[in-house]
N, CA, C and O atoms as a Maestro MAE file, in Angstrom:
{
 s_m_m2io_version
 :::
 2.0.0
}

f_m_ct {
 s_m_title
 :::
 protein
 m_atom[272] {
  # First column is atom index #
  i_m_mmod_type
  r_m_x_coord
  r_m_y_coord
  r_m_z_coord
  i_m_residue_number
  s_m_chain_name
  s_m_pdb_residue_name
  s_m_pdb_atom_name
  i_m_atomic_number
  :::
  1 25 -34.873 -56.223 42.865 1 A "MET " " N  " 7
  2 3 -33.779 -56.913 43.143 1 A "MET " " CA " 6
  3 2 -33.913 -58.236 43.767 1 A "MET " " C  " 6
  4 15 -34.506 -58.354 44.840 1 A "MET " " O  " 8
  5 25 -33.382 -59.260 43.141 2 A "PRO " " N  " 7
  6 3 -33.805 -60.614 43.793 2 A "PRO " " CA " 6
  7 2 -33.485 -60.833 45.126 2 A "PRO " " C  " 6
  8 15 -32.588 -60.066 45.476 2 A "PRO " " O  " 8
  9 25 -33.886 -61.621 46.063 3 A "ASP " " N  " 7
  10 3 -33.344 -61.728 47.427 3 A "ASP " " CA " 6
  11 2 -32.123 -62.754 47.363 3 A "ASP " " C  " 6
  12 15 -31.973 -63.709 46.601 3 A "ASP " " O  " 8
  13 25 -31.413 -62.354 48.234 4 A "ARG " " N  " 7
  14 3 -29.853 -62.995 48.182 4 A "ARG " " CA " 6
  15 2 -30.135 -64.324 48.994 4 A "ARG " " C  " 6
  16 15 -30.915 -64.382 49.945 4 A "ARG " " O  " 8
  17 25 -29.426 -65.346 48.514 5 A "PRO " " N  " 7
  18 3 -29.758 -66.680 49.162 5 A "PRO " " CA " 6
  19 2 -28.952 -66.739 50.485 5 A "PRO " " C  " 6
  20 15 -27.838 -66.228 50.593 5 A "PRO " " O  " 8
  21 25 -29.601 -67.410 51.502 6 A "ALA " " N  " 7
  22 3 -28.873 -67.429 52.790 6 A "ALA " " CA " 6
  23 2 -27.405 -67.809 52.728 6 A "ALA " " C  " 6
  24 15 -27.012 -68.632 51.901 6 A "ALA " " O  " 8
  25 25 -26.665 -67.275 53.513 7 A "GLY " " N  " 7
  26 3 -25.092 -67.461 53.456 7 A "GLY " " CA " 6
  27 2 -24.209 -66.842 52.679 7 A "GLY " " C  " 6
  28 15 -22.994 -66.959 52.840 7 A "GLY " " O  " 8
  29 25 -24.895 -65.945 51.535 8 A "ILE " " N  " 7
  30 3 -24.172 -65.386 50.568 8 A "ILE " " CA " 6
  31 2 -23.988 -63.880 51.045 8 A "ILE " " C  " 6
  32 15 -24.982 -63.154 51.052 8 A "ILE " " O  " 8
  33 25 -22.714 -63.370 51.456 9 A "PRO " " N  " 7
  34 3 -22.564 -62.081 52.012 9 A "PRO " " CA " 6
  35 2 -22.855 -61.058 50.835 9 A "PRO " " C  " 6
  36 15 -22.786 -61.438 49.666 9 A "PRO " " O  " 8
  37 25 -23.195 -59.694 51.183 10 A "PRO " " N  " 7
  38 3 -23.340 -58.656 50.268 10 A "PRO " " CA " 6
  39 2 -22.006 -58.241 49.611 10 A "PRO " " C  " 6
  40 15 -20.963 -58.288 50.263 10 A "PRO " " O  " 8
  41 25 -22.029 -57.901 48.534 11 A "LEU " " N  " 7
  42 3 -20.882 -57.407 47.911 11 A "LEU " " CA " 6
  43 2 -20.930 -55.841 47.790 11 A "LEU " " C  " 6
  44 15 -21.976 -55.302 47.427 11 A "LEU " " O  " 8
  45 25 -19.740 -55.059 48.109 12 A "LEU " " N  " 7
  46 3 -19.664 -53.893 48.345 12 A "LEU " " CA " 6
  47 2 -19.116 -53.384 46.944 12 A "LEU " " C  " 6
  48 15 -18.340 -54.074 46.283 12 A "LEU " " O  " 8
  49 25 -19.612 -52.000 46.483 13 A "THR " " N  " 7
  50 3 -18.690 -51.271 45.404 13 A "THR " " CA " 6
  51 2 -17.540 -50.772 45.892 13 A "THR " " C  " 6
  52 15 -17.333 -50.856 47.103 13 A "THR " " O  " 8
  53 25 -16.667 -50.213 45.096 14 A "THR " " N  " 7
  54 3 -15.418 -49.796 45.513 14 A "THR " " CA " 6
  55 2 -15.755 -48.467 46.246 14 A "THR " " C  " 6
  56 15 -15.021 -48.099 47.163 14 A "THR " " O  " 8
  57 25 -16.723 -47.811 45.916 15 A "ALA " " N  " 7
  58 3 -16.928 -46.472 46.949 15 A "ALA " " CA " 6
  59 2 -17.289 -46.903 48.260 15 A "ALA " " C  " 6
  60 15 -16.693 -46.418 49.221 15 A "ALA " " O  " 8
  61 25 -18.187 -47.751 48.425 16 A "GLN " " N  " 7
  62 3 -18.763 -48.323 49.469 16 A "GLN " " CA " 6
  63 2 -17.554 -48.979 50.450 16 A "GLN " " C  " 6
  64 15 -17.481 -48.757 51.659 16 A "GLN " " O  " 8
  65 25 -16.690 -49.768 49.746 17 A "LEU " " N  " 7
  66 3 -15.696 -50.095 50.526 17 A "LEU " " CA " 6
  67 2 -14.571 -49.352 51.078 17 A "LEU " " C  " 6
  68 15 -13.856 -49.721 52.010 17 A "LEU " " O  " 8
  69 25 -14.477 -48.200 50.372 18 A "ALA " " N  " 7
  70 3 -13.491 -47.178 50.590 18 A "ALA " " CA " 6
  71 2 -14.147 -46.277 51.764 18 A "ALA " " C  " 6
  72 15 -13.451 -45.695 52.597 18 A "ALA " " O  " 8
  73 25 -15.362 -46.232 51.745 19 A "GLN " " N  " 7
  74 3 -15.888 -45.488 52.900 19 A "GLN " " CA " 6
  75 2 -15.841 -46.333 54.019 19 A "GLN " " C  " 6
  76 15 -15.456 -45.791 55.056 19 A "GLN " " O  " 8
  77 25 -16.169 -47.663 54.080 20 A "ARG " " N  " 7
  78 3 -16.212 -48.351 55.422 20 A "ARG " " CA " 6
  79 2 -14.851 -48.616 55.939 20 A "ARG " " C  " 6
  80 15 -14.667 -48.856 57.132 20 A "ARG " " O  " 8
  81 25 -13.765 -48.572 54.953 21 A "LEU " " N  " 7
  82 3 -12.390 -48.860 55.409 21 A "LEU " " CA " 6
  83 2 -11.560 -47.306 55.487 21 A "LEU " " C  " 6
  84 15 -10.333 -47.245 55.569 21 A "LEU " " O  " 8
  85 25 -12.319 -46.270 55.453 22 A "ASN " " N  " 7
  86 3 -11.774 -45.071 55.582 22 A "ASN " " CA " 6
  87 2 -10.640 -44.986 54.727 22 A "ASN " " C  " 6
  88 15 -9.592 -44.599 55.244 22 A "ASN " " O  " 8
  89 25 -10.652 -45.298 53.415 23 A "LEU " " N  " 7
  90 3 -9.474 -45.141 52.596 23 A "LEU " " CA " 6
  91 2 -10.158 -44.547 51.360 23 A "LEU " " C  " 6
  92 15 -11.378 -44.410 51.261 23 A "LEU " " O  " 8
  93 25 -9.147 -44.165 50.315 24 A "SER " " N  " 7
  94 3 -9.707 -43.574 48.987 24 A "SER " " CA " 6
  95 2 -9.990 -44.537 48.071 24 A "SER " " C  " 6
  96 15 -9.379 -45.604 48.132 24 A "SER " " O  " 8
  97 25 -10.878 -44.332 47.161 25 A "THR " " N  " 7
  98 3 -11.277 -45.329 46.243 25 A "THR " " CA " 6
  99 2 -9.906 -45.559 45.273 25 A "THR " " C  " 6
  100 15 -9.775 -46.626 44.674 25 A "THR " " O  " 8
  101 25 -9.100 -44.701 45.183 26 A "LYS " " N  " 7
  102 3 -7.751 -44.938 44.389 26 A "LYS " " CA " 6
  103 2 -7.027 -46.100 45.173 26 A "LYS " " C  " 6
  104 15 -6.665 -47.111 44.569 26 A "LYS " " O  " 8
  105 25 -6.824 -45.943 46.505 27 A "THR " " N  " 7
  106 3 -6.292 -47.021 47.347 27 A "THR " " CA " 6
  107 2 -6.886 -48.320 47.245 27 A "THR " " C  " 6
  108 15 -6.194 -49.337 47.282 27 A "THR " " O  " 8
  109 25 -8.069 -48.338 47.124 28 A "ILE " " N  " 7
  110 3 -8.753 -49.808 47.037 28 A "ILE " " CA " 6
  111 2 -8.586 -50.124 45.535 28 A "ILE " " C  " 6
  112 15 -8.487 -51.337 45.349 28 A "ILE " " O  " 8
  113 25 -8.532 -49.454 44.518 29 A "TYR " " N  " 7
  114 3 -8.053 -49.927 43.281 29 A "TYR " " CA " 6
  115 2 -6.833 -50.399 43.350 29 A "TYR " " C  " 6
  116 15 -6.667 -51.570 43.012 29 A "TYR " " O  " 8
  117 25 -5.812 -49.689 43.754 30 A "LYS " " N  " 7
  118 3 -4.360 -50.228 43.762 30 A "LYS " " CA " 6
  119 2 -4.342 -51.686 44.593 30 A "LYS " " C  " 6
  120 15 -3.863 -52.676 44.041 30 A "LYS " " O  " 8
  121 25 -4.814 -51.753 45.765 31 A "LEU " " N  " 7
  122 3 -5.015 -53.051 46.539 31 A "LEU " " CA " 6
  123 2 -5.451 -54.204 45.817 31 A "LEU " " C  " 6
  124 15 -4.923 -55.315 45.875 31 A "LEU " " O  " 8
  125 25 -6.600 -53.830 45.026 32 A "ALA " " N  " 7
  126 3 -7.399 -55.001 44.176 32 A "ALA " " CA " 6
  127 2 -6.449 -55.298 43.178 32 A "ALA " " C  " 6
  128 15 -6.199 -56.486 42.978 32 A "ALA " " O  " 8
  129 25 -5.739 -54.228 42.359 33 A "LYS " " N  " 7
  130 3 -5.098 -54.749 41.081 33 A "LYS " " CA " 6
  131 2 -3.727 -55.346 41.559 33 A "LYS " " C  " 6
  132 15 -3.173 -56.152 40.811 33 A "LYS " " O  " 8
  133 25 -3.174 -55.025 42.687 34 A "SER " " N  " 7
  134 3 -1.971 -55.570 43.151 34 A "SER " " CA " 6
  135 2 -2.196 -57.293 43.798 34 A "SER " " C  " 6
  136 15 -1.338 -58.157 43.979 34 A "SER " " O  " 8
  137 25 -3.413 -57.334 43.990 35 A "GLY " " N  " 7
  138 3 -3.827 -58.601 44.627 35 A "GLY " " CA " 6
  139 2 -3.835 -58.783 46.106 35 A "GLY " " C  " 6
  140 15 -4.052 -59.870 46.642 35 A "GLY " " O  " 8
  141 25 -3.573 -57.601 46.781 36 A "ALA " " N  " 7
  142 3 -3.412 -57.525 48.217 36 A "ALA " " CA " 6
  143 2 -4.843 -57.823 48.930 36 A "ALA " " C  " 6
  144 15 -4.894 -58.302 50.063 36 A "ALA " " O  " 8
  145 25 -5.910 -57.524 48.231 37 A "ILE " " N  " 7
  146 3 -7.280 -57.656 48.580 37 A "ILE " " CA " 6
  147 2 -7.838 -58.434 47.448 37 A "ILE " " C  " 6
  148 15 -7.327 -58.416 46.328 37 A "ILE " " O  " 8
  149 25 -8.999 -59.185 47.788 38 A "SER " " N  " 7
  150 3 -9.792 -59.969 46.777 38 A "SER " " CA " 6
  151 2 -10.876 -59.183 46.154 38 A "SER " " C  " 6
  152 15 -11.637 -58.515 46.853 38 A "SER " " O  " 8
  153 25 -10.980 -59.234 44.845 39 A "ALA " " N  " 7
  154 3 -11.888 -58.511 44.167 39 A "ALA " " CA " 6
  155 2 -12.427 -59.180 43.082 39 A "ALA " " C  " 6
  156 15 -11.757 -60.077 42.571 39 A "ALA " " O  " 8
  157 25 -13.915 -58.804 42.476 40 A "MET " " N  " 7
  158 3 -14.211 -59.619 41.447 40 A "MET " " CA " 6
  159 2 -14.885 -58.522 40.602 40 A "MET " " C  " 6
  160 15 -15.405 -57.598 41.227 40 A "MET " " O  " 8
  161 25 -14.938 -58.512 39.275 41 A "ARG " " N  " 7
  162 3 -15.678 -57.829 38.135 41 A "ARG " " CA " 6
  163 2 -17.153 -58.066 38.440 41 A "ARG " " C  " 6
  164 15 -17.514 -59.200 38.752 41 A "ARG " " O  " 8
  165 25 -18.037 -57.048 38.368 42 A "ALA " " N  " 7
  166 3 -19.330 -57.287 38.309 42 A "ALA " " CA " 6
  167 2 -19.459 -57.872 36.921 42 A "ALA " " C  " 6
  168 15 -18.656 -57.687 36.006 42 A "ALA " " O  " 8
  169 25 -20.661 -58.666 36.864 43 A "PRO " " N  " 7
  170 3 -21.006 -59.254 35.560 43 A "PRO " " CA " 6
  171 2 -21.317 -58.391 34.660 43 A "PRO " " C  " 6
  172 15 -22.066 -57.509 35.081 43 A "PRO " " O  " 8
  173 25 -20.934 -58.290 33.252 44 A "GLY " " N  " 7
  174 3 -21.320 -57.601 32.306 44 A "GLY " " CA " 6
  175 2 -20.766 -56.216 32.362 44 A "GLY " " C  " 6
  176 15 -21.225 -55.310 31.666 44 A "GLY " " O  " 8
  177 25 -19.830 -56.067 33.148 45 A "THR " " N  " 7
  178 3 -18.912 -54.698 32.988 45 A "THR " " CA " 6
  179 2 -17.426 -54.878 32.933 45 A "THR " " C  " 6
  180 15 -16.984 -55.913 33.431 45 A "THR " " O  " 8
  181 25 -16.603 -54.033 32.409 46 A "ARG " " N  " 7
  182 3 -15.366 -54.028 32.404 46 A "ARG " " CA " 6
  183 2 -14.723 -53.287 33.471 46 A "ARG " " C  " 6
  184 15 -13.504 -53.393 33.604 46 A "ARG " " O  " 8
  185 25 -15.398 -52.551 34.244 47 A "THR " " N  " 7
  186 3 -14.790 -51.678 35.257 47 A "THR " " CA " 6
  187 2 -15.182 -51.624 36.465 47 A "THR " " C  " 6
  188 15 -14.501 -51.109 37.352 47 A "THR " " O  " 8
  189 25 -16.510 -52.231 36.684 48 A "ALA " " N  " 7
  190 3 -17.094 -52.284 38.114 48 A "ALA " " CA " 6
  191 2 -16.512 -53.368 38.767 48 A "ALA " " C  " 6
  192 15 -16.471 -54.511 38.311 48 A "ALA " " O  " 8
  193 25 -16.064 -53.002 39.837 49 A "TRP " " N  " 7
  194 3 -15.504 -54.130 40.909 49 A "TRP " " CA " 6
  195 2 -16.256 -54.370 41.999 49 A "TRP " " C  " 6
  196 15 -16.925 -53.428 42.424 49 A "TRP " " O  " 8
  197 25 -16.309 -55.493 42.597 50 A "ARG " " N  " 7
  198 3 -17.292 -55.865 43.941 50 A "ARG " " CA " 6
  199 2 -16.248 -56.448 44.854 50 A "ARG " " C  " 6
  200 15 -15.232 -56.976 44.404 50 A "ARG " " O  " 8
  201 25 -16.497 -56.350 46.113 51 A "PHE " " N  " 7
  202 3 -15.679 -56.769 47.336 51 A "PHE " " CA " 6
  203 2 -16.625 -57.290 48.493 51 A "PHE " " C  " 6
  204 15 -17.679 -56.715 48.764 51 A "PHE " " O  " 8
  205 25 -16.182 -58.409 49.150 52 A "ASP " " N  " 7
  206 3 -16.644 -59.037 50.323 52 A "ASP " " CA " 6
  207 2 -15.915 -58.331 51.280 52 A "ASP " " C  " 6
  208 15 -14.686 -58.399 51.243 52 A "ASP " " O  " 8
  209 25 -16.560 -57.568 52.256 53 A "LEU " " N  " 7
  210 3 -16.238 -56.847 53.331 53 A "LEU " " CA " 6
  211 2 -15.424 -57.827 54.285 53 A "LEU " " C  " 6
  212 15 -14.285 -57.606 54.696 53 A "LEU " " O  " 8
  213 25 -16.071 -58.763 54.523 54 A "ALA " " N  " 7
  214 3 -15.482 -59.690 55.521 54 A "ALA " " CA " 6
  215 2 -13.897 -60.258 55.143 54 A "ALA " " C  " 6
  216 15 -12.923 -60.257 55.896 54 A "ALA " " O  " 8
  217 25 -13.955 -60.627 54.060 55 A "THR " " N  " 7
  218 3 -12.782 -61.136 53.314 55 A "THR " " CA " 6
  219 2 -11.695 -60.089 53.156 55 A "THR " " C  " 6
  220 15 -10.524 -60.377 53.401 55 A "THR " " O  " 8
  221 25 -12.083 -58.805 52.726 56 A "VAL " " N  " 7
  222 3 -11.172 -57.944 52.511 56 A "VAL " " CA " 6
  223 2 -10.487 -57.540 54.014 56 A "VAL " " C  " 6
  224 15 -9.262 -57.468 54.117 56 A "VAL " " O  " 8
  225 25 -11.281 -57.312 55.035 57 A "GLU " " N  " 7
  226 3 -10.798 -57.235 56.298 57 A "GLU " " CA " 6
  227 2 -9.948 -58.077 57.004 57 A "GLU " " C  " 6
  228 15 -9.116 -57.649 57.803 57 A "GLU " " O  " 8
  229 25 -10.115 -59.259 56.749 58 A "GLN " " N  " 7
  230 3 -9.358 -60.453 56.982 58 A "GLN " " CA " 6
  231 2 -7.940 -60.540 56.273 58 A "GLN " " C  " 6
  232 15 -6.887 -60.864 56.823 58 A "GLN " " O  " 8
  233 25 -8.115 -60.203 54.999 59 A "GLU " " N  " 7
  234 3 -6.851 -59.932 54.241 59 A "GLU " " CA " 6
  235 2 -5.912 -58.720 54.723 59 A "GLU " " C  " 6
  236 15 -4.691 -58.827 54.833 59 A "GLU " " O  " 8
  237 25 -6.568 -57.677 54.966 60 A "LEU " " N  " 7
  238 3 -5.811 -56.568 55.467 60 A "LEU " " CA " 6
  239 2 -5.198 -56.848 56.945 60 A "LEU " " C  " 6
  240 15 -4.124 -56.351 57.286 60 A "LEU " " O  " 8
  241 25 -5.900 -57.613 57.718 61 A "ARG " " N  " 7
  242 3 -5.366 -57.830 58.842 61 A "ARG " " CA " 6
  243 2 -4.202 -58.602 59.022 61 A "ARG " " C  " 6
  244 15 -3.297 -58.419 59.836 61 A "ARG " " O  " 8
  245 25 -4.346 -59.667 58.000 62 A "ALA " " N  " 7
  246 3 -3.237 -60.653 57.916 62 A "ALA " " CA " 6
  247 2 -2.032 -59.972 57.078 62 A "ALA " " C  " 6
  248 15 -0.933 -60.500 57.248 62 A "ALA " " O  " 8
  249 25 -2.083 -59.067 56.353 63 A "ASN " " N  " 7
  250 3 -0.953 -58.363 55.635 63 A "ASN " " CA " 6
  251 2 -0.692 -57.013 56.170 63 A "ASN " " C  " 6
  252 15 0.117 -56.311 55.563 63 A "ASN " " O  " 8
  253 25 -1.297 -56.542 57.271 64 A "GLY " " N  " 7
  254 3 -0.991 -55.250 57.830 64 A "GLY " " CA " 6
  255 2 -2.095 -54.378 57.333 64 A "GLY " " C  " 6
  256 15 -2.777 -54.683 56.355 64 A "GLY " " O  " 8
  257 25 -2.252 -53.323 58.006 65 A "ALA " " N  " 7
  258 3 -3.349 -52.176 57.492 65 A "ALA " " CA " 6
  259 2 -2.757 -51.368 56.382 65 A "ALA " " C  " 6
  260 15 -1.553 -51.123 56.307 65 A "ALA " " O  " 8
  261 25 -3.670 -50.960 55.511 66 A "ALA " " N  " 7
  262 3 -3.389 -50.074 54.372 66 A "ALA " " CA " 6
  263 2 -3.340 -48.872 54.830 66 A "ALA " " C  " 6
  264 15 -3.793 -48.639 55.950 66 A "ALA " " O  " 8
  265 25 -2.821 -47.945 54.106 67 A "SER " " N  " 7
  266 3 -2.797 -46.472 54.277 67 A "SER " " CA " 6
  267 2 -2.800 -45.768 52.861 67 A "SER " " C  " 6
  268 15 -2.440 -46.312 51.817 67 A "SER " " O  " 8
  269 25 -3.250 -44.508 52.986 68 A "ASP " " N  " 7
  270 3 -3.369 -43.812 51.789 68 A "ASP " " CA " 6
  271 2 -1.989 -43.126 51.718 68 A "ASP " " C  " 6
  272 15 -1.710 -42.398 50.765 68 A "ASP " " O  " 8
  :::
 }
 m_bond[271] {
  # First column is bond index #
  i_m_from
  i_m_to
  i_m_order
  :::
  1 1 2 1
  2 2 3 1
  3 3 4 2
  4 3 5 1
  5 5 6 1
  6 6 7 1
  7 7 8 2
  8 7 9 1
  9 9 10 1
  10 10 11 1
  11 11 12 2
  12 11 13 1
  13 13 14 1
  14 14 15 1
  15 15 16 2
  16 15 17 1
  17 17 18 1
  18 18 19 1
  19 19 20 2
  20 19 21 1
  21 21 22 1
  22 22 23 1
  23 23 24 2
  24 23 25 1
  25 25 26 1
  26 26 27 1
  27 27 28 2
  28 27 29 1
  29 29 30 1
  30 30 31 1
  31 31 32 2
  32 31 33 1
  33 33 34 1
  34 34 35 1
  35 35 36 2
  36 35 37 1
  37 37 38 1
  38 38 39 1
  39 39 40 2
  40 39 41 1
  41 41 42 1
  42 42 43 1
  43 43 44 2
  44 43 45 1
  45 45 46 1
  46 46 47 1
  47 47 48 2
  48 47 49 1
  49 49 50 1
  50 50 51 1
  51 51 52 2
  52 51 53 1
  53 53 54 1
  54 54 55 1
  55 55 56 2
  56 55 57 1
  57 57 58 1
  58 58 59 1
  59 59 60 2
  60 59 61 1
  61 61 62 1
  62 62 63 1
  63 63 64 2
  64 63 65 1
  65 65 66 1
  66 66 67 1
  67 67 68 2
  68 67 69 1
  69 69 70 1
  70 70 71 1
  71 71 72 2
  72 71 73 1
  73 73 74 1
  74 74 75 1
  75 75 76 2
  76 75 77 1
  77 77 78 1
  78 78 79 1
  79 79 80 2
  80 79 81 1
  81 81 82 1
  82 82 83 1
  83 83 84 2
  84 83 85 1
  85 85 86 1
  86 86 87 1
  87 87 88 2
  88 87 89 1
  89 89 90 1
  90 90 91 1
  91 91 92 2
  92 91 93 1
  93 93 94 1
  94 94 95 1
  95 95 96 2
  96 95 97 1
  97 97 98 1
  98 98 99 1
  99 99 100 2
  100 99 101 1
  101 101 102 1
  102 102 103 1
  103 103 104 2
  104 103 105 1
  105 105 106 1
  106 106 107 1
  107 107 108 2
  108 107 109 1
  109 109 110 1
  110 110 111 1
  111 111 112 2
  112 111 113 1
  113 113 114 1
  114 114 115 1
  115 115 116 2
  116 115 117 1
  117 117 118 1
  118 118 119 1
  119 119 120 2
  120 119 121 1
  121 121 122 1
  122 122 123 1
  123 123 124 2
  124 123 125 1
  125 125 126 1
  126 126 127 1
  127 127 128 2
  128 127 129 1
  129 129 130 1
  130 130 131 1
  131 131 132 2
  132 131 133 1
  133 133 134 1
  134 134 135 1
  135 135 136 2
  136 135 137 1
  137 137 138 1
  138 138 139 1
  139 139 140 2
  140 139 141 1
  141 141 142 1
  142 142 143 1
  143 143 144 2
  144 143 145 1
  145 145 146 1
  146 146 147 1
  147 147 148 2
  148 147 149 1
  149 149 150 1
  150 150 151 1
  151 151 152 2
  152 151 153 1
  153 153 154 1
  154 154 155 1
  155 155 156 2
  156 155 157 1
  157 157 158 1
  158 158 159 1
  159 159 160 2
  160 159 161 1
  161 161 162 1
  162 162 163 1
  163 163 164 2
  164 163 165 1
  165 165 166 1
  166 166 167 1
  167 167 168 2
  168 167 169 1
  169 169 170 1
  170 170 171 1
  171 171 172 2
  172 171 173 1
  173 173 174 1
  174 174 175 1
  175 175 176 2
  176 175 177 1
  177 177 178 1
  178 178 179 1
  179 179 180 2
  180 179 181 1
  181 181 182 1
  182 182 183 1
  183 183 184 2
  184 183 185 1
  185 185 186 1
  186 186 187 1
  187 187 188 2
  188 187 189 1
  189 189 190 1
  190 190 191 1
  191 191 192 2
  192 191 193 1
  193 193 194 1
  194 194 195 1
  195 195 196 2
  196 195 197 1
  197 197 198 1
  198 198 199 1
  199 199 200 2
  200 199 201 1
  201 201 202 1
  202 202 203 1
  203 203 204 2
  204 203 205 1
  205 205 206 1
  206 206 207 1
  207 207 208 2
  208 207 209 1
  209 209 210 1
  210 210 211 1
  211 211 212 2
  212 211 213 1
  213 213 214 1
  214 214 215 1
  215 215 216 2
  216 215 217 1
  217 217 218 1
  218 218 219 1
  219 219 220 2
  220 219 221 1
  221 221 222 1
  222 222 223 1
  223 223 224 2
  224 223 225 1
  225 225 226 1
  226 226 227 1
  227 227 228 2
  228 227 229 1
  229 229 230 1
  230 230 231 1
  231 231 232 2
  232 231 233 1
  233 233 234 1
  234 234 235 1
  235 235 236 2
  236 235 237 1
  237 237 238 1
  238 238 239 1
  239 239 240 2
  240 239 241 1
  241 241 242 1
  242 242 243 1
  243 243 244 2
  244 243 245 1
  245 245 246 1
  246 246 247 1
  247 247 248 2
  248 247 249 1
  249 249 250 1
  250 250 251 1
  251 251 252 2
  252 251 253 1
  253 253 254 1
  254 254 255 1
  255 255 256 2
  256 255 257 1
  257 257 258 1
  258 258 259 1
  259 259 260 2
  260 259 261 1
  261 261 262 1
  262 262 263 1
  263 263 264 2
  264 263 265 1
  265 265 266 1
  266 266 267 1
  267 267 268 2
  268 267 269 1
  269 269 270 1
  270 270 271 1
  271 271 272 2
  :::
 }
}
């Protein structure tokens, strides 16, 4: 795997983000599809999403905490 350039945050999978935020993957998908959290599709895939943890945490704080 190539080294990540300085200043580029690591991106998390849906499962990793769900675990870090103590939410279900279903909730993460709902939040992403509704636009409540920023998400991007992994290149070359139709279903794999990636998330920047710091951005998502900031969005959830601004919009109120999510719950299952």
